[in-house]
N, C-alpha and C positions, 0 to 999 in steps of 0.2 A: 270147256271140255279140253279137251289136249288140239294142240294147236298143228298145223300144216308139216311141219318135221318132224314133230313125236309121234309120223303113222306108218307101219309099215302099209304097204300097199302093194308092189312090186311080188311075185308069187318066190321067185327064186331067192326073196329077203324072210316068205318066212321060210321056201323049205333048206334054207341056210341055218337056219335062228332052231328050225325045227330038228336038225339033222346031227347040227354041232357045237350045237350051247349043251352047257347044265340043267341035266330033266330033275326037274321037283313036287312030285305029287304030293297033294291034297286032297281032301274028304270033296271042294267041291270042284277043283280047280288043275289043270296039267303046267307046268309055266316053260318056258324052253328061255335059259339068259345065255347068253354070248357079246363075250365083252367086242366093247365097239372100239374105236378110234381112240384115243386119250381126249379130249377138249370135243367131243363128240356131241352129241344133241342122246340124250336116250330116250330110246323109237318104239314102238308099242302096238304088237297086230294080235287080234281080236279073236278067236276061231269060237261060233257059238252053232253046236249042228240041233237039226231038227228034235233028238230026244232031248233034249234042253225042254224043251213045247211047242205047244207055238208061235204065233210070232212078236208076240207081247211079251210072249212071257222070256222069249228068246231079246226082248232088244232091251226090255227090262234089265237082263243079265248082265250086256253088254253097258249100257249106261251108267251099271254099279264099276263092273272092273274101269269103263271108264275116270270117268270120278275117285277111285280109286291110283291109279299112276298117273293122274290129272295133281294128285294129292304128291308123288315121287317125285317129282319134274318140280315141282315149287319148295321142295323140301334139297333141291340141290342137287340128285338122282338125276347121271348121266355116262356120256361114253358103255353102252348096252341097249340091247337089244330084245325084249320080253317081250315073245309070243305068247300068249295066257286060252289053254282050249277048255272052257269049261265041261264041265260032265253034267251029264242031269241030277243030277241032288246040289245043283245050284242055280235053278229053279227055283227051292224051298228054303233057300239062306238067305240067314241077314243079313242087310250093308258089312254089319258088323263083323263077322266072318271068309266072309267074300276080299275087308279091306282087311280083316288077318294073315289071307291067305298072297293074297299079294306081299303084303309085307316079308315077311318069312318066307317064305321065297327067294325072296329078294336077297335076307343075308343068308340062308345058308347057300347060297350060289356065290357067294366076298365069300366069303368062306373054303368052299370048295376048288377058289376060286385060286388065291391063298393071298 
């Protein structure tokens, strides 16, 4: 899955990404993308609240989002911080839909940043 250098763990980093990042809204997720230093590794954070469902559903959604982000890292994506907030509809969303939203959020944010 995601290595430690690819995770956002500090609260301040979550806040900074959510406040200063580009917001991309999808059917199942809201993604915030903030540019990082060039050459830095991409970092990912996940917010999956109890509105998504019980612990089993929340962890399933989080694991699916992590797997999609691991694909981004494997594909060479770098120099950005992403915070992905799962919406309640993510609980019923198939893997392919969540993966597509993560990839499309990356693309939209790249276009907006210029």
